[in-house]
BAVEXBA-183060 format. One record per residue (C-alpha): residue in one letter; residue number from 1; z, y, x. Coordinates in steps of 0.05 Angstrom, whole numbers. Example, Ala and Ser with C-alpha at 12.3 -4.5 7.8 and 13.67 -1.06 7.14 Angstrom:
2
[gufi "A",1,[156,-90,246]] [gufi "S",2,[143,-21,273]] 
//
This chain:
513
[gufi "M",1,[-1671,185,1453]] [gufi "S",2,[-1723,131,1452]] [gufi "D",3,[-1762,104,1392]] [gufi "N",4,[-1726,37,1402]] [gufi "R",5,[-1661,70,1380]] [gufi "Y",6,[-1696,96,1318]] [gufi "C",7,[-1721,26,1302]] [gufi "S",8,[-1651,10,1277]] [gufi "F",9,[-1669,51,1216]] [gufi "I",10,[-1738,20,1206]] [gufi "P",11,[-1741,-11,1138]] [gufi "K",12,[-1755,-84,1152]] [gufi "R",13,[-1717,-139,1116]] [gufi "S",14,[-1734,-190,1170]] [gufi "G",15,[-1712,-147,1229]] [gufi "H",16,[-1662,-92,1239]] [gufi "G",17,[-1634,-68,1173]] [gufi "N",18,[-1635,-137,1142]] [gufi "K",19,[-1569,-146,1106]] [gufi "Y",20,[-1578,-221,1108]] [gufi "N",21,[-1585,-226,1184]] [gufi "N",22,[-1516,-254,1197]] [gufi "R",23,[-1513,-301,1139]] [gufi "N",24,[-1530,-374,1137]] [gufi "V",25,[-1586,-369,1086]] [gufi "K",26,[-1653,-404,1084]] [gufi "K",27,[-1717,-363,1086]] [gufi "N",28,[-1790,-378,1084]] [gufi "R",29,[-1839,-357,1138]] [gufi "R",30,[-1846,-287,1110]] [gufi "G",31,[-1771,-274,1113]] [gufi "K",32,[-1760,-281,1038]] [gufi "L",33,[-1700,-317,1010]] [gufi "K",34,[-1714,-389,991]] [gufi "L",35,[-1681,-400,923]] [gufi "D",36,[-1691,-449,867]] [gufi "L",37,[-1680,-452,792]] [gufi "S",38,[-1606,-471,802]] [gufi "S",39,[-1593,-396,805]] [gufi "I",40,[-1613,-389,732]] [gufi "V",41,[-1566,-399,674]] [gufi "T",42,[-1595,-409,604]] [gufi "E",43,[-1563,-391,539]] [gufi "H",44,[-1593,-403,470]] [gufi "C",45,[-1562,-363,413]] [gufi "L",46,[-1608,-377,354]] [gufi "N",47,[-1558,-415,312]] [gufi "E",48,[-1498,-368,318]] [gufi "D",49,[-1488,-321,260]] [gufi "V",50,[-1563,-310,252]] [gufi "N",51,[-1589,-275,190]] [gufi "T",52,[-1639,-316,151]] [gufi "D",53,[-1693,-262,158]] [gufi "K",54,[-1688,-265,234]] [gufi "T",55,[-1733,-324,248]] [gufi "S",56,[-1767,-299,311]] [gufi "K",57,[-1738,-305,381]] [gufi "L",58,[-1740,-267,446]] [gufi "N",59,[-1730,-294,516]] [gufi "I",60,[-1693,-241,556]] [gufi "A",61,[-1678,-250,630]] [gufi "V",62,[-1616,-215,657]] [gufi "E",63,[-1606,-203,731]] [gufi "G",64,[-1544,-179,767]] [gufi "C",65,[-1550,-136,830]] [gufi "C",66,[-1622,-133,852]] [gufi "H",67,[-1615,-101,921]] [gufi "G",68,[-1691,-95,928]] [gufi "E",69,[-1706,-169,921]] [gufi "L",70,[-1759,-162,866]] [gufi "D",71,[-1807,-214,895]] [gufi "T",72,[-1753,-267,894]] [gufi "I",73,[-1732,-251,823]] [gufi "Y",74,[-1803,-250,795]] [gufi "S",75,[-1822,-313,832]] [gufi "L",76,[-1763,-351,804]] [gufi "L",77,[-1776,-327,733]] [gufi "E",78,[-1850,-346,737]] [gufi "E",79,[-1829,-415,762]] [gufi "Y",80,[-1781,-420,703]] [gufi "E",81,[-1836,-400,654]] [gufi "V",82,[-1883,-454,680]] [gufi "K",83,[-1830,-508,681]] [gufi "N",84,[-1803,-493,612]] [gufi "K",85,[-1868,-471,580]] [gufi "V",86,[-1839,-406,555]] [gufi "K",87,[-1854,-332,564]] [gufi "I",88,[-1801,-283,588]] [gufi "D",89,[-1807,-222,544]] [gufi "L",90,[-1762,-174,582]] [gufi "L",91,[-1723,-171,647]] [gufi "I",92,[-1658,-130,649]] [gufi "C",93,[-1630,-112,718]] [gufi "C",94,[-1558,-89,718]] [gufi "G",95,[-1559,-42,777]] [gufi "D",96,[-1566,-34,852]] [gufi "F",97,[-1641,-37,840]] [gufi "E",98,[-1660,2,903]] [gufi "S",99,[-1726,33,880]] [gufi "L",100,[-1745,57,950]] [gufi "R",101,[-1815,88,951]] [gufi "N",102,[-1818,107,1025]] [gufi "A",103,[-1774,112,1086]] [gufi "T",104,[-1750,182,1067]] [gufi "D",105,[-1716,151,1006]] [gufi "L",106,[-1671,112,1053]] [gufi "E",107,[-1633,178,1064]] [gufi "S",108,[-1611,178,991]] [gufi "I",109,[-1581,109,987]] [gufi "N",110,[-1507,99,1002]] [gufi "V",111,[-1514,42,1053]] [gufi "P",112,[-1500,44,1128]] [gufi "D",113,[-1563,53,1169]] [gufi "K",114,[-1563,-15,1201]] [gufi "F",115,[-1565,-48,1132]] [gufi "K",116,[-1621,-5,1103]] [gufi "G",117,[-1687,-38,1087]] [gufi "M",118,[-1747,-21,1044]] [gufi "G",119,[-1742,-85,1003]] [gufi "D",120,[-1800,-102,956]] [gufi "F",121,[-1803,-44,907]] [gufi "Y",122,[-1850,1,946]] [gufi "Q",123,[-1906,-50,936]] [gufi "Y",124,[-1898,-44,860]] [gufi "Y",125,[-1894,32,865]] [gufi "S",126,[-1958,35,906]] [gufi "S",127,[-1992,-13,856]] [gufi "K",128,[-2004,-64,911]] [gufi "K",129,[-1967,-110,863]] [gufi "V",130,[-1953,-105,788]] [gufi "A",131,[-1889,-129,756]] [gufi "P",132,[-1908,-193,717]] [gufi "I",133,[-1851,-181,667]] [gufi "L",134,[-1832,-117,632]] [gufi "T",135,[-1770,-94,670]] [gufi "I",136,[-1715,-45,653]] [gufi "F",137,[-1655,-27,696]] [gufi "V",138,[-1593,16,702]] [gufi "G",139,[-1570,51,765]] [gufi "G",140,[-1513,24,806]] [gufi "N",141,[-1479,51,868]] [gufi "H",142,[-1534,33,917]] [gufi "E",143,[-1596,69,892]] [gufi "N",144,[-1653,115,911]] [gufi "S",145,[-1620,177,882]] [gufi "F",146,[-1678,222,902]] [gufi "Q",147,[-1722,188,850]] [gufi "L",148,[-1670,171,797]] [gufi "Q",149,[-1644,243,794]] [gufi "D",150,[-1714,265,774]] [gufi "L",151,[-1714,213,718]] [gufi "F",152,[-1646,233,690]] [gufi "Y",153,[-1668,217,619]] [gufi "G",154,[-1705,154,638]] [gufi "G",155,[-1776,139,659]] [gufi "W",156,[-1825,92,692]] [gufi "V",157,[-1812,83,766]] [gufi "A",158,[-1872,37,773]] [gufi "P",159,[-1922,5,725]] [gufi "N",160,[-1882,-41,678]] [gufi "I",161,[-1815,-21,710]] [gufi "Y",162,[-1771,28,671]] [gufi "Y",163,[-1708,63,693]] [gufi "L",164,[-1660,76,635]] [gufi "G",165,[-1633,141,661]] [gufi "H",166,[-1561,165,667]] [gufi "A",167,[-1548,140,596]] [gufi "N",168,[-1595,117,542]] [gufi "C",169,[-1609,81,478]] [gufi "I",170,[-1677,50,466]] [gufi "R",171,[-1708,-4,423]] [gufi "F",172,[-1747,-66,441]] [gufi "A",173,[-1777,-116,392]] [gufi "G",174,[-1724,-104,339]] [gufi "L",175,[-1665,-100,388]] [gufi "R",176,[-1625,-36,400]] [gufi "I",177,[-1606,-30,474]] [gufi "A",178,[-1557,21,501]] [gufi "S",179,[-1543,34,574]] [gufi "L",180,[-1500,71,625]] [gufi "S",181,[-1517,80,699]] [gufi "G",182,[-1469,89,757]] [gufi "I",183,[-1396,73,768]] [gufi "Y",184,[-1330,106,750]] [gufi "N",185,[-1293,154,795]] [gufi "G",186,[-1236,194,765]] [gufi "H",187,[-1243,250,815]] [gufi "T",188,[-1313,270,793]] [gufi "Y",189,[-1313,248,720]] [gufi "Y",190,[-1300,319,693]] [gufi "K",191,[-1343,354,745]] [gufi "K",192,[-1411,385,736]] [gufi "R",193,[-1472,348,763]] [gufi "Y",194,[-1479,391,826]] [gufi "E",195,[-1512,342,874]] [gufi "F",196,[-1579,362,905]] [gufi "P",197,[-1612,333,967]] [gufi "P",198,[-1603,331,1024]] [gufi "Y",199,[-1537,297,1006]] [gufi "N",200,[-1475,300,1049]] [gufi "S",201,[-1424,245,1058]] [gufi "S",202,[-1391,264,992]] [gufi "S",203,[-1451,279,946]] [gufi "I",204,[-1488,215,967]] [gufi "R",205,[-1432,180,929]] [gufi "S",206,[-1415,228,873]] [gufi "V",207,[-1489,231,852]] [gufi "Y",208,[-1481,162,820]] [gufi "H",209,[-1412,174,790]] [gufi "I",210,[-1408,172,714]] [gufi "R",211,[-1394,239,680]] [gufi "N",212,[-1360,258,615]] [gufi "D",213,[-1425,279,581]] [gufi "A",214,[-1454,209,586]] [gufi "I",215,[-1393,176,553]] [gufi "H",216,[-1392,231,500]] [gufi "R",217,[-1464,218,482]] [gufi "L",218,[-1458,142,479]] [gufi "S",219,[-1394,143,439]] [gufi "S",220,[-1430,185,386]] [gufi "L",221,[-1480,129,370]] [gufi "S",222,[-1467,105,299]] [gufi "E",223,[-1520,51,286]] [gufi "P",224,[-1504,-20,312]] [gufi "I",225,[-1519,-38,384]] [gufi "D",226,[-1547,-106,403]] [gufi "I",227,[-1542,-101,479]] [gufi "M",228,[-1502,-55,524]] [gufi "I",229,[-1520,-52,598]] [gufi "T",230,[-1474,-24,652]] [gufi "H",231,[-1467,-34,726]] [gufi "D",232,[-1391,-40,731]] [gufi "W",233,[-1348,-79,682]] [gufi "P",234,[-1307,-51,625]] [gufi "R",235,[-1235,-49,647]] [gufi "G",236,[-1195,-109,623]] [gufi "I",237,[-1254,-151,601]] [gufi "E",238,[-1235,-206,650]] [gufi "Q",239,[-1173,-220,607]] [gufi "F",240,[-1219,-251,554]] [gufi "G",241,[-1251,-301,601]] [gufi "N",242,[-1228,-353,652]] [gufi "I",243,[-1184,-309,696]] [gufi "S",244,[-1159,-366,740]] [gufi "Q",245,[-1230,-385,757]] [gufi "L",246,[-1246,-312,773]] [gufi "I",247,[-1187,-307,820]] [gufi "R",248,[-1205,-372,855]] [gufi "C",249,[-1274,-343,867]] [gufi "K",250,[-1250,-273,884]] [gufi "P",251,[-1178,-278,906]] [gufi "F",252,[-1173,-205,926]] [gufi "F",253,[-1183,-184,854]] [gufi "R",254,[-1114,-211,837]] [gufi "Q",255,[-1077,-146,846]] [gufi "E",256,[-1127,-105,807]] [gufi "I",257,[-1125,-155,750]] [gufi "Q",258,[-1048,-155,748]] [gufi "Q",259,[-1047,-79,747]] [gufi "N",260,[-1104,-74,697]] [gufi "R",261,[-1146,-35,747]] [gufi "L",262,[-1207,-80,750]] [gufi "G",263,[-1265,-46,717]] [gufi "N",264,[-1282,20,684]] [gufi "P",265,[-1233,52,635]] [gufi "L",266,[-1288,94,604]] [gufi "T",267,[-1330,34,584]] [gufi "E",268,[-1268,-1,560]] [gufi "S",269,[-1265,53,507]] [gufi "L",270,[-1340,47,493]] [gufi "L",271,[-1332,-27,483]] [gufi "N",272,[-1285,-14,425]] [gufi "I",273,[-1327,43,396]] [gufi "L",274,[-1396,12,399]] [gufi "K",275,[-1377,-62,390]] [gufi "P",276,[-1444,-88,417]] [gufi "K",277,[-1463,-160,407]] [gufi "W",278,[-1476,-167,482]] [gufi "W",279,[-1449,-131,543]] [gufi "L",280,[-1486,-143,609]] [gufi "S",281,[-1459,-121,677]] [gufi "A",282,[-1461,-136,752]] [gufi "H",283,[-1427,-98,810]] [gufi "L",284,[-1372,-149,827]] [gufi "H",285,[-1422,-201,853]] [gufi "V",286,[-1396,-259,811]] [gufi "Q",287,[-1420,-294,748]] [gufi "Y",288,[-1370,-286,692]] [gufi "E",289,[-1366,-297,617]] [gufi "A",290,[-1318,-268,567]] [gufi "K",291,[-1313,-266,491]] [gufi "Y",292,[-1282,-202,464]] [gufi "I",293,[-1261,-204,390]] [gufi "H",294,[-1254,-136,356]] [gufi "G",295,[-1205,-120,300]] [gufi "N",296,[-1258,-134,247]] [gufi "N",297,[-1272,-202,278]] [gufi "Q",298,[-1337,-176,307]] [gufi "V",299,[-1352,-208,374]] [gufi "T",300,[-1379,-179,439]] [gufi "K",301,[-1404,-230,489]] [gufi "F",302,[-1395,-205,560]] [gufi "R",303,[-1439,-233,615]] [gufi "A",304,[-1436,-212,688]] [gufi "L",305,[-1486,-236,740]] [gufi "D",306,[-1484,-244,816]] [gufi "K",307,[-1528,-216,871]] [gufi "V",308,[-1592,-249,897]] [gufi "L",309,[-1568,-302,946]] [gufi "P",310,[-1574,-378,949]] [gufi "K",311,[-1524,-418,908]] [gufi "R",312,[-1508,-356,867]] [gufi "K",313,[-1517,-348,792]] [gufi "F",314,[-1555,-283,790]] [gufi "L",315,[-1603,-297,733]] [gufi "R",316,[-1590,-314,660]] [gufi "I",317,[-1641,-328,606]] [gufi "L",318,[-1618,-306,536]] [gufi "T",319,[-1657,-333,477]] [gufi "L",320,[-1640,-285,421]] [gufi "P",321,[-1662,-278,348]] [gufi "T",322,[-1700,-217,327]] [gufi "S",323,[-1734,-190,264]] [gufi "D",324,[-1794,-162,302]] [gufi "T",325,[-1834,-194,357]] [gufi "T",326,[-1901,-163,339]] [gufi "H",327,[-1890,-100,380]] [gufi "K",328,[-1859,-118,447]] [gufi "A",329,[-1858,-48,477]] [gufi "L",330,[-1803,1,495]] [gufi "E",331,[-1789,51,441]] [gufi "Y",332,[-1747,114,435]] [gufi "D",333,[-1686,113,390]] [gufi "F",334,[-1689,175,346]] [gufi "E",335,[-1614,179,336]] [gufi "W",336,[-1605,180,411]] [gufi "L",337,[-1657,234,419]] [gufi "A",338,[-1621,277,367]] [gufi "I",339,[-1556,267,407]] [gufi "I",340,[-1591,288,471]] [gufi "R",341,[-1616,351,439]] [gufi "K",342,[-1550,369,407]] [gufi "T",343,[-1509,360,471]] [gufi "H",344,[-1558,389,521]] [gufi "H",345,[-1515,451,530]] [gufi "L",346,[-1460,409,560]] [gufi "L",347,[-1501,399,623]] [gufi "S",348,[-1495,474,637]] [gufi "S",349,[-1419,472,635]] [gufi "A",350,[-1382,482,700]] [gufi "S",351,[-1336,425,682]] [gufi "F",352,[-1314,381,624]] [gufi "K",353,[-1239,389,627]] [gufi "N",354,[-1231,380,553]] [gufi "I",355,[-1238,312,521]] [gufi "L",356,[-1303,310,482]] [gufi "K",357,[-1295,274,415]] [gufi "P",358,[-1350,231,385]] [gufi "F",359,[-1393,263,331]] [gufi "Q",360,[-1450,243,286]] [gufi "V",361,[-1519,274,282]] [gufi "S",362,[-1544,287,212]] [gufi "N",363,[-1604,256,179]] [gufi "D",364,[-1637,325,181]] [gufi "E",365,[-1628,328,256]] [gufi "I",366,[-1658,258,264]] [gufi "G",367,[-1714,277,217]] [gufi "E",368,[-1730,338,260]] [gufi "I",369,[-1736,293,321]] [gufi "K",370,[-1783,246,284]] [gufi "T",371,[-1826,306,266]] [gufi "R",372,[-1828,330,338]] [gufi "F",373,[-1850,261,360]] [gufi "Q",374,[-1897,253,301]] [gufi "N",375,[-1860,189,283]] [gufi "K",376,[-1888,157,346]] [gufi "S",377,[-1831,119,377]] [gufi "E",378,[-1866,81,434]] [gufi "I",379,[-1846,108,502]] [gufi "P",380,[-1910,133,534]] [gufi "K",381,[-1931,101,600]] [gufi "L",382,[-1936,165,642]] [gufi "F",383,[-1919,136,710]] [gufi "T",384,[-1940,182,767]] [gufi "K",385,[-1935,170,842]] [gufi "T",386,[-1895,233,856]] [gufi "A",387,[-1879,215,928]] [gufi "P",388,[-1923,182,981]] [gufi "P",389,[-1915,106,981]] [gufi "Y",390,[-1889,70,1042]] [gufi "D",391,[-1943,56,1094]] [gufi "E",392,[-1928,-3,1139]] [gufi "T",393,[-1972,28,1192]] [gufi "L",394,[-1929,91,1192]] [gufi "Q",395,[-1860,61,1190]] [gufi "H",396,[-1828,121,1222]] [gufi "A",397,[-1855,171,1172]] [gufi "R",398,[-1804,218,1140]] [gufi "Y",399,[-1828,271,1091]] [gufi "S",400,[-1804,343,1084]] [gufi "I",401,[-1797,341,1007]] [gufi "L",402,[-1738,302,981]] [gufi "R",403,[-1742,316,906]] [gufi "Y",404,[-1808,323,871]] [gufi "G",405,[-1791,327,797]] [gufi "D",406,[-1829,281,750]] [gufi "P",407,[-1881,297,696]] [gufi "Q",408,[-1847,245,651]] [gufi "T",409,[-1784,288,650]] [gufi "D",410,[-1826,351,638]] [gufi "A",411,[-1860,319,579]] [gufi "F",412,[-1795,292,550]] [gufi "L",413,[-1759,359,553]] [gufi "N",414,[-1820,395,526]] [gufi "L",415,[-1821,351,464]] [gufi "L",416,[-1747,365,452]] [gufi "Q",417,[-1757,439,470]] [gufi "L",418,[-1703,435,523]] [gufi "N",419,[-1700,467,591]] [gufi "H",420,[-1688,436,659]] [gufi "V",421,[-1614,437,679]] [gufi "V",422,[-1600,377,724]] [gufi "T",423,[-1674,362,735]] [gufi "I",424,[-1730,403,767]] [gufi "P",425,[-1801,416,742]] [gufi "Y",426,[-1855,373,774]] [gufi "Q",427,[-1903,432,774]] [gufi "L",428,[-1861,469,825]] [gufi "C",429,[-1867,413,876]] [gufi "K",430,[-1933,378,868]] [gufi "D",431,[-1975,430,906]] [gufi "Q",432,[-1927,437,964]] [gufi "Q",433,[-1949,409,1031]] [gufi "N",434,[-1912,345,1044]] [gufi "Q",435,[-1904,345,1119]] [gufi "I",436,[-1882,287,1163]] [gufi "L",437,[-1820,308,1202]] [gufi "P",438,[-1822,306,1279]] [gufi "M",439,[-1789,245,1310]] [gufi "N",440,[-1734,285,1345]] [gufi "Q",441,[-1714,318,1280]] [gufi "I",442,[-1710,250,1245]] [gufi "L",443,[-1667,221,1300]] [gufi "S",444,[-1620,280,1302]] [gufi "H",445,[-1610,275,1227]] [gufi "H",446,[-1596,200,1227]] [gufi "T",447,[-1547,199,1284]] [gufi "N",448,[-1497,244,1249]] [gufi "H",449,[-1437,198,1238]] [gufi "D",450,[-1406,193,1169]] [gufi "E",451,[-1333,174,1175]] [gufi "N",452,[-1331,150,1104]] [gufi "T",453,[-1387,99,1113]] [gufi "I",454,[-1363,28,1101]] [gufi "N",455,[-1371,-23,1157]] [gufi "L",456,[-1413,-81,1130]] [gufi "D",457,[-1412,-122,1194]] [gufi "E",458,[-1409,-195,1175]] [gufi "D",459,[-1364,-213,1234]] [gufi "K",460,[-1295,-224,1207]] [gufi "Q",461,[-1254,-198,1265]] [gufi "K",462,[-1295,-135,1273]] [gufi "Y",463,[-1291,-122,1199]] [gufi "Q",464,[-1216,-127,1198]] [gufi "K",465,[-1209,-84,1260]] [gufi "N",466,[-1252,-27,1233]] [gufi "Y",467,[-1230,-30,1160]] [gufi "T",468,[-1172,18,1161]] [gufi "S",469,[-1207,67,1208]] [gufi "S",470,[-1269,71,1165]] [gufi "F",471,[-1234,104,1106]] [gufi "H",472,[-1182,157,1091]] [gufi "K",473,[-1184,153,1015]] [gufi "N",474,[-1182,99,963]] [gufi "D",475,[-1217,88,896]] [gufi "G",476,[-1203,21,863]] [gufi "N",477,[-1270,23,828]] [gufi "E",478,[-1311,23,892]] [gufi "I",479,[-1282,-42,918]] [gufi "I",480,[-1298,-89,974]] [gufi "L",481,[-1351,-137,950]] [gufi "D",482,[-1366,-180,1011]] [gufi "E",483,[-1310,-227,994]] [gufi "E",484,[-1336,-282,1040]] [gufi "L",485,[-1309,-245,1100]] [gufi "F",486,[-1236,-260,1090]] [gufi "N",487,[-1187,-298,1047]] [gufi "H",488,[-1136,-270,999]] [gufi "E",489,[-1080,-268,1050]] [gufi "N",490,[-1121,-226,1097]] [gufi "A",491,[-1144,-181,1040]] [gufi "T",492,[-1072,-168,1020]] [gufi "T",493,[-1054,-148,1091]] [gufi "L",494,[-1114,-101,1095]] [gufi "D",495,[-1098,-71,1027]] [gufi "N",496,[-1027,-54,1051]] [gufi "D",497,[-1054,-23,1115]] [gufi "V",498,[-1104,20,1077]] [gufi "K",499,[-1050,48,1032]] [gufi "K",500,[-1019,82,1093]] [gufi "H",501,[-1082,123,1101]] [gufi "I",502,[-1093,143,1028]] [gufi "K",503,[-1100,217,1012]] [gufi "D",504,[-1133,217,944]] [gufi "E",505,[-1132,152,905]] [gufi "N",506,[-1190,175,862]] [gufi "D",507,[-1242,193,914]] [gufi "I",508,[-1267,143,965]] [gufi "N",509,[-1318,90,977]] [gufi "L",510,[-1295,18,985]] [gufi "D",511,[-1359,-14,961]] [gufi "D",512,[-1404,-62,996]] [gufi "L",513,[-1469,-99,985]] 
//
């Protein structure tokens, strides 16, 4: 097999592996998307139910599905700052971040080989570039799971870029921000976190599926939440927005909406438990707004954003009131840390077949956490380059080590006096020789066909022809997202054809970029 065949896996956005190749989009000379400020929606909320003591404001940028397009996102936000003479204090990315450090990480992301590309992140990981805005993100269903598994509790993936972990609650400038990574799949929800690289065709998907322990921990938060971040939508939230407009934009959502299957049933419950002021999501590649009124007349404003493409609304600027703008740094939430410590034993369970009920940690338990952290709440900036960064002169390089561990996780567990369960110690890996795999071994590994891999070909006829043969299971929460390929009539026909091949309605992959 020649090296030319292998080049189909080479991570270049402007060549093979560029998921925008077949689309009519404008690019500049370097292959980057040419976008303008029309992709940004602004929303000022300073005069809505604001306490008199909250006189300061924060400008928070929210982005939908990133898909590795960091340069485009930062460039647009910097242009917005100059034009409007404001400073963006925080960028929140709602999943599909694709924090690929090197070509080996491509093996961990659930995307067909011909659509894989390094994107922009590796330049921030290698410190060739520095994120101009403090950035936080949740995981979606297209991620570098090698790295994110090592940062299960959260951590810096690059200077000024922070991954929020499988679930989290942090504080920033007076705001309390909770988060949940991944998407819902009923087949794996009660299963133990068993995934370890190298992934097979099943574990490369289940590694990002939400588990019961995450919902249990989040539902036990008692103090008010300002912002909740998830990748997929809470089930039924579309009912509280402009449904007709959503169906016009995404006609193949009609059946899921009518059957109340659009979204995540787990976060639907969290919505009613936590009652956050804001809920931010992505996943469905559409901008959407909803206003959910709870029984006590408390309001949750739901905002979903699109993916990074021209003429799409994938950025929103929220101007929010806050009581504290003097310390714009990420901080631990001590109640959350107490919850993590109290529920750590659940990660050792073989399964979570019983429903876990919410609980409250005591003031003494929170006080013990504060003592362990010496009342220092700021999240330390302990970023470490655990894996070799991508080298453009060695595009073919694949490394023998897939998971390295991370010293941030070691330090976090040490402070809480907890052991590694779903993570691995960094010390065990850092001295191992990281060999570059031979070319024939790489090619042999990548040519193994995965019958569950979705066909992302932009050609309409080829897509329709291969659709039913690409899957043998169906999960309504991993849905087709490249809606531009066909209209609602064709989608309905395809949906009926797929049903003939279903074996397990809770365990498949029907997602797309």
